[in-house]
C-alpha positions as CSV (number, residue, x, y, z in Angstrom):
1,M,-12.7,-7.5,20.7
2,K,-10.0,-9.3,22.7
3,S,-6.5,-9.2,21.2
4,D,-3.8,-11.8,21.3
5,W,-1.1,-9.5,20.1
6,I,2.0,-8.7,22.2
7,D,2.5,-5.1,23.3
8,P,5.7,-3.9,21.6
9,V,6.7,-1.7,24.5
10,A,6.4,-4.7,26.8
11,L,8.6,-6.7,24.5
12,V,11.4,-4.1,24.8
13,E,11.3,-4.1,28.5
14,G,11.3,-7.9,28.8
15,A,7.9,-8.1,30.2
16,S,6.3,-11.5,29.9
17,N,2.8,-10.4,29.4
18,S,1.2,-8.1,26.9
19,A,-0.8,-5.0,28.0
20,P,-4.5,-5.6,28.1
21,E,-6.5,-4.8,25.0
22,N,-7.0,-1.1,24.7
23,S,-5.4,-0.4,28.1
24,L,-3.6,2.9,28.3
25,S,0.1,2.5,28.4
26,L,2.0,4.2,31.2
27,H,5.0,4.9,28.9
28,A,5.4,8.2,27.2
29,A,3.3,8.3,24.0
30,S,6.2,9.8,22.0
31,A,8.6,7.0,22.9
32,P,9.8,4.7,20.0
33,L,7.9,1.5,19.6
34,L,10.9,-0.7,20.1
35,N,14.5,-1.3,19.1
36,M,13.6,-2.4,15.7
37,P,15.3,-5.0,13.5
38,E,16.6,-3.8,10.2
39,I,13.6,-3.3,8.0
40,V,10.3,-2.1,9.4
41,P,7.2,-2.6,7.1
42,V,5.0,0.5,7.3
43,I,1.7,-0.5,5.7
44,L,-0.6,2.3,4.6
45,C,-4.2,1.1,4.7
46,G,-7.1,3.2,3.5
47,G,-9.3,3.6,0.4
48,S,-12.8,4.5,-0.5
49,G,-13.9,1.3,-2.1
50,T,-15.3,2.8,-5.3
51,R,-13.2,1.7,-8.2
52,L,-14.0,-2.0,-7.7
53,W,-17.7,-1.4,-6.8
54,P,-19.9,-3.3,-6.2
55,R,-17.5,-5.9,-4.8
56,S,-15.4,-3.4,-3.0
57,R,-17.4,-0.9,-0.9
58,V,-16.7,1.9,1.6
59,A,-17.5,-0.5,4.5
60,M,-15.2,-3.2,3.1
61,P,-12.8,-1.8,0.5
62,K,-10.4,-3.8,-1.6
63,P,-7.5,-4.3,0.8
64,F,-9.6,-6.5,2.9
65,L,-11.0,-8.7,0.1
66,P,-9.5,-12.0,-1.2
67,L,-9.5,-10.7,-4.8
68,V,-6.5,-12.8,-6.0
69,G,-6.2,-16.1,-4.3
70,D,-7.4,-17.0,-0.8
71,S,-5.6,-14.2,1.1
72,T,-6.8,-10.6,1.1
73,L,-4.6,-8.0,-0.4
74,F,-3.8,-6.7,3.1
75,E,-2.9,-10.2,4.4
76,A,-0.7,-10.7,1.4
77,T,1.1,-7.4,2.0
78,V,1.8,-8.5,5.6
79,A,2.9,-12.0,4.5
80,R,5.5,-10.5,2.1
81,C,7.4,-9.1,5.1
82,P,8.1,-12.1,7.4
83,A,10.2,-12.1,10.5
84,D,12.4,-14.8,9.1
85,G,13.1,-12.7,6.1
86,G,14.7,-9.9,8.2
87,F,11.6,-7.8,8.7
88,A,10.3,-6.3,11.9
89,A,6.7,-6.6,13.0
90,P,4.5,-4.3,10.8
91,V,3.4,-0.9,11.7
92,V,0.0,-0.2,10.1
93,V,-1.3,3.3,9.6
94,T,-5.1,3.4,9.1
95,G,-8.2,5.3,9.9
96,T,-10.9,4.5,12.4
97,K,-13.3,3.2,9.8
98,H,-10.9,0.4,8.8
99,L,-9.6,-0.4,12.2
100,E,-11.8,-3.4,12.8
101,H,-10.8,-5.0,9.5
102,V,-7.1,-4.3,10.1
103,E,-7.1,-5.8,13.6
104,A,-9.1,-8.9,12.5
105,Q,-6.7,-9.6,9.6
106,L,-3.6,-8.9,11.7
107,R,-4.5,-11.4,14.4
108,G,-1.7,-13.7,15.1
109,V,1.0,-11.4,13.7
110,E,3.3,-11.0,16.8
111,G,4.3,-7.5,17.7
112,A,2.1,-5.8,15.1
113,S,1.0,-2.3,16.0
114,V,-1.5,0.1,14.6
115,I,-1.4,3.9,14.3
116,V,-5.0,5.2,14.1
117,E,-5.2,8.4,11.9
118,P,-7.7,10.9,13.3
119,A,-8.2,12.2,9.8
120,A,-7.0,11.5,6.2
121,R,-4.0,13.7,5.4
122,N,-2.4,11.9,2.5
123,T,0.7,9.8,2.4
124,A,3.4,12.3,3.6
125,A,1.6,12.7,7.0
126,A,0.8,9.0,7.3
127,I,4.4,8.0,6.8
128,A,5.6,10.7,9.2
129,L,3.3,9.4,11.9
130,A,5.1,6.0,11.7
131,A,8.5,7.7,11.5
132,C,7.8,9.6,14.7
133,R,7.1,6.4,16.5
134,L,10.4,4.7,15.4
135,P,14.1,5.1,16.1
136,E,15.9,7.5,13.9
137,D,18.2,4.9,12.4
138,A,15.3,2.4,11.6
139,I,14.8,1.6,8.0
140,M,11.2,2.0,6.9
141,L,9.7,0.0,4.0
142,V,6.5,1.8,3.0
143,C,4.0,-0.4,1.3
144,P,0.4,0.3,0.2
145,S,-2.0,-2.4,1.5
146,D,-4.0,-3.0,-1.6
147,H,-1.5,-4.1,-4.3
148,H,-0.9,-7.5,-5.8
149,I,2.6,-8.9,-6.3
150,G,2.9,-12.1,-8.3
151,R,6.6,-12.7,-7.5
152,P,7.0,-12.0,-3.8
153,E,10.6,-13.3,-3.9
154,V,11.6,-10.5,-6.2
155,F,9.9,-8.0,-3.9
156,A,12.0,-9.4,-1.0
157,E,15.2,-9.0,-3.0
158,A,14.3,-5.4,-4.0
159,A,13.4,-4.6,-0.3
160,C,16.8,-5.8,0.8
161,A,18.6,-3.8,-1.9
162,A,16.5,-0.7,-1.0
163,A,17.4,-1.1,2.7
164,E,21.1,-1.2,1.9
165,L,20.7,2.1,-0.1
166,A,18.7,3.6,2.7
167,K,21.5,2.9,5.1
168,D,23.7,5.1,3.0
169,G,21.2,8.0,3.1
170,W,19.3,7.4,-0.1
171,L,15.5,7.8,-0.3
172,V,14.5,4.8,-2.4
173,S,11.6,4.1,-4.7
174,F,10.8,0.7,-6.2
175,G,11.0,1.2,-10.0
176,I,8.5,-1.3,-11.2
177,E,9.2,-2.9,-14.6
178,A,6.8,-1.2,-17.1
179,T,5.2,-3.8,-19.3
180,A,2.6,-1.7,-21.1
181,P,2.1,2.0,-21.9
182,E,-0.1,2.7,-18.9
183,T,-1.5,6.1,-18.5
184,G,-2.8,5.6,-14.9
185,F,0.6,5.4,-13.2
186,G,3.4,7.9,-12.6
187,Y,6.8,7.0,-13.9
188,L,10.4,7.1,-12.7
189,K,13.3,7.9,-15.0
190,R,16.4,5.9,-14.3
191,G,19.6,7.9,-13.9
192,E,23.2,7.0,-13.4
193,A,24.2,3.9,-11.5
194,I,25.0,4.3,-7.8
195,E,28.6,3.2,-7.0
196,G,28.9,0.4,-4.5
197,H,25.3,-0.9,-5.0
198,E,24.3,-3.5,-7.5
199,K,21.3,-2.6,-9.6
200,A,20.7,0.7,-7.9
201,F,20.3,4.0,-9.7
202,R,19.7,7.7,-9.1
203,T,16.1,8.8,-9.9
204,A,16.7,11.3,-12.7
205,Q,13.0,12.4,-12.9
206,F,9.6,11.8,-11.5
207,V,7.0,12.0,-14.2
208,E,3.3,12.6,-13.7
209,K,0.7,10.3,-15.3
210,P,1.4,10.6,-19.1
211,D,-0.9,10.6,-22.1
212,L,-0.8,7.4,-24.2
213,E,1.7,8.6,-26.8
214,R,4.2,9.7,-24.1
215,A,3.7,6.4,-22.2
216,K,4.5,4.6,-25.4
217,S,7.7,6.6,-25.7
218,F,8.7,5.7,-22.2
219,L,8.2,2.0,-22.9
220,A,10.3,2.3,-26.1
221,D,13.0,4.2,-24.2
222,G,13.6,1.5,-21.7
223,N,14.8,3.8,-18.9
224,Y,11.4,4.5,-17.3
225,A,9.7,2.4,-14.6
226,W,6.3,2.6,-13.0
227,N,6.1,4.4,-9.6
228,G,4.1,2.0,-7.5
229,G,4.3,4.0,-4.2
230,I,6.7,1.6,-2.4
231,F,9.6,3.3,-0.7
232,A,12.5,2.7,1.7
233,F,14.3,5.3,3.8
234,R,16.0,5.7,7.2
235,V,13.6,7.5,9.6
236,G,16.0,10.3,10.4
237,D,16.7,11.0,6.7
238,F,13.0,11.1,5.8
239,M,12.0,13.4,8.6
240,A,15.0,15.7,7.8
241,E,13.8,16.0,4.2
242,L,10.2,16.5,5.2
243,A,11.2,19.2,7.6
244,A,13.2,20.9,4.9
245,H,10.5,20.8,2.2
246,R,7.3,20.6,4.2
247,P,8.1,22.0,7.6
248,Q,4.5,22.4,8.6
249,I,3.7,18.7,8.1
250,A,6.8,17.6,9.9
251,A,6.3,19.9,12.9
252,K,2.5,19.2,13.3
253,V,2.8,15.5,12.9
254,R,5.6,15.4,15.5
255,E,3.5,17.5,17.9
256,A,0.4,15.2,17.3
257,V,2.6,12.2,18.2
258,E,4.0,13.8,21.3
259,K,0.5,14.6,22.5
260,G,-0.9,11.2,21.5
261,A,-1.8,8.2,23.6
262,E,-1.1,4.5,23.5
263,D,-4.0,2.1,23.9
264,G,-2.7,-1.4,23.9
265,H,-1.3,-2.2,20.5
266,R,-2.9,1.0,19.1
267,F,-1.5,4.5,19.1
268,H,-3.8,7.5,18.7
269,P,-2.2,10.8,17.6
270,D,-3.7,13.9,19.1
271,A,-6.7,14.6,16.9
272,A,-6.9,18.4,17.2
273,T,-3.2,18.8,16.3
274,F,-3.4,16.3,13.5
275,A,-6.4,18.2,12.0
276,E,-4.0,21.1,11.3
277,V,-1.6,19.0,9.2
278,E,-1.5,20.0,5.6
279,S,-2.4,17.3,3.1
280,D,0.2,16.3,0.6
281,S,1.6,13.1,-1.0
282,V,5.0,11.8,-0.1
283,D,6.0,12.2,-3.8
284,Y,5.3,15.9,-3.9
285,A,6.4,16.6,-0.4
286,V,9.7,14.7,-0.3
287,M,10.6,12.4,-3.2
288,E,10.5,15.0,-6.0
289,N,12.5,17.5,-3.9
290,T,15.3,15.5,-2.3
291,R,18.7,15.3,-4.0
292,R,19.1,11.8,-2.6
293,A,16.3,10.0,-4.6
294,A,17.2,6.6,-5.8
295,L,15.4,3.6,-7.3
296,V,15.8,-0.2,-7.4
297,P,14.3,-2.0,-10.4
298,A,11.7,-4.6,-9.5
299,D,10.2,-6.9,-12.1
300,M,7.7,-8.5,-9.7
301,E,4.4,-8.9,-11.6
302,W,3.0,-5.9,-9.7
303,S,-0.5,-4.6,-10.0
304,D,-2.3,-1.9,-8.1
305,I,-5.6,-3.7,-8.8
306,G,-6.9,-0.2,-9.5
307,N,-9.9,-1.2,-11.6
308,W,-11.8,-4.2,-12.8
309,Q,-9.5,-4.8,-15.8
310,A,-6.4,-4.7,-13.6
311,L,-8.0,-7.4,-11.5
312,H,-8.9,-9.4,-14.6
313,E,-5.2,-9.2,-15.7
314,A,-4.0,-10.5,-12.3
315,L,-6.3,-13.5,-12.3
316,P,-5.8,-16.9,-14.0
317,Q,-7.3,-16.9,-17.5
318,D,-8.3,-19.6,-20.0
319,A,-6.9,-19.7,-23.6
320,Q,-9.4,-17.0,-24.7
321,G,-8.4,-14.7,-21.9
322,N,-11.6,-15.3,-19.8
323,A,-11.5,-15.3,-16.1
324,V,-14.0,-16.3,-13.4
325,R,-14.1,-15.6,-9.7
326,G,-16.6,-15.7,-6.9
327,S,-18.9,-18.4,-5.7
328,G,-21.5,-18.3,-8.5
329,E,-21.7,-20.7,-11.4
330,V,-20.6,-19.2,-14.7
331,E,-20.9,-20.4,-18.3
332,M,-19.2,-18.6,-21.2
333,V,-19.7,-19.5,-24.9
334,D,-17.7,-17.9,-27.7
335,C,-16.3,-15.2,-25.4
336,R,-12.9,-13.5,-25.3
337,N,-11.4,-11.4,-22.6
338,V,-14.4,-11.6,-20.3
339,L,-14.4,-11.5,-16.5
340,V,-17.4,-12.7,-14.5
341,D,-17.4,-12.2,-10.8
342,S,-20.6,-13.5,-9.1
343,D,-21.3,-14.0,-5.4
344,G,-24.1,-16.5,-6.1
345,P,-26.4,-16.0,-9.1
346,R,-25.7,-18.1,-12.2
347,V,-24.3,-16.1,-15.0
348,S,-24.3,-17.1,-18.7
349,V,-22.5,-15.0,-21.3
350,I,-22.5,-15.6,-25.1
351,G,-20.4,-14.0,-27.8
352,L,-19.0,-11.1,-25.9
353,E,-15.5,-9.6,-25.9
354,N,-13.8,-7.2,-23.5
355,V,-16.6,-7.2,-21.0
356,I,-16.8,-7.4,-17.2
357,V,-19.8,-8.7,-15.3
358,V,-20.0,-8.4,-11.5
359,I,-22.8,-9.4,-9.2
360,D,-22.8,-8.5,-5.6
361,G,-26.0,-9.0,-3.7
362,N,-28.7,-6.9,-5.4
363,D,-26.1,-4.9,-7.4
364,V,-25.1,-5.8,-11.0
365,L,-22.3,-4.2,-13.0
366,V,-21.8,-4.7,-16.7
367,T,-19.0,-2.7,-18.3
368,T,-16.7,-2.8,-21.3
369,V,-13.0,-2.9,-20.6
370,D,-12.8,0.7,-21.8
371,G,-15.4,1.8,-19.3
372,V,-13.8,0.5,-16.1
373,Q,-12.3,3.9,-15.2
374,K,-15.9,5.3,-14.9
375,V,-17.1,2.7,-12.3
376,G,-16.2,4.9,-9.4
377,K,-18.4,7.7,-10.7
378,L,-21.6,5.5,-10.8
379,S,-24.3,6.5,-8.3
380,G,-24.1,3.2,-6.6
381,A,-20.4,3.7,-6.0
382,V,-20.6,7.3,-5.0
383,N,-23.7,7.1,-2.8
384,Q,-22.7,4.5,-0.3
């Protein structure tokens, strides 16, 4: 595959031509990518493709599918961080199995770079890989690649507010407005306001996924927000906290980067060293341990598109709550809250409520709304 991207190292040194695709850079592998502008999007891109089976699959998981609108979730994530909005070119952290999709959908994004994880080691290590490739004073905006945000302008405002907090040494989470008593998300409890920053608060508590009654109490309380896994922090502050609370991860990731190799717009950490890195989430490793945890509220019509019902809720619906996507012809009679997604075959549905029908090639899924959490355990989803 030929690339039309610009080599970020060449940009720094004023070179007029990018390095050839996959050519080994002569610069030290541990050198920073470039003198970054204020906010550097770090996009974490992975996934097993099971919870939205059969449309999403291991070979083509949900980040790379146009599930809501014409753009894929990954493309929409990149588009939310434009250069004219004060964002640097994105740094994408992904695995080898998704590399082809990432590069195809990044084409034309000037200065974009990709860090290729040799193995999956959870979000703390993935973020640390990017941090070790950036200047210590750069502000990282960590974004999952597979979320939907219906109000991108609110996202941009929250990102700027989070960056201002990060400049002052805070490690910032987006506190996403909780609109329902969801049991599938973690929660953030809002603490006291942070002086000198508008609509910024200390994070008083990180709460694991609650049961329904506790989730209802959070909603009634009004001081709890969803934790959507979007963060902002200064590189040096993040690595200092990681070294304090998970020194093995910090040391081994740094070593893997120092021993790594540049290959055009790609960077490959040393595989043998990275294999020794402990697996932990950034929430457990850093955010729940730091004394500098903050949050910015964000009412941005967010969804993790974590199952078929979540996708249904993100799609346009008729007066009865029905939604249709895909290329197949669909007819619904006396239906309520039904989603039909067909890639070709005609689908007719009569008199059903709270049902989801999906056709992808030779695979057909029919589930109630209550059953969507079990889709990823079906043999078709597991045995791909």
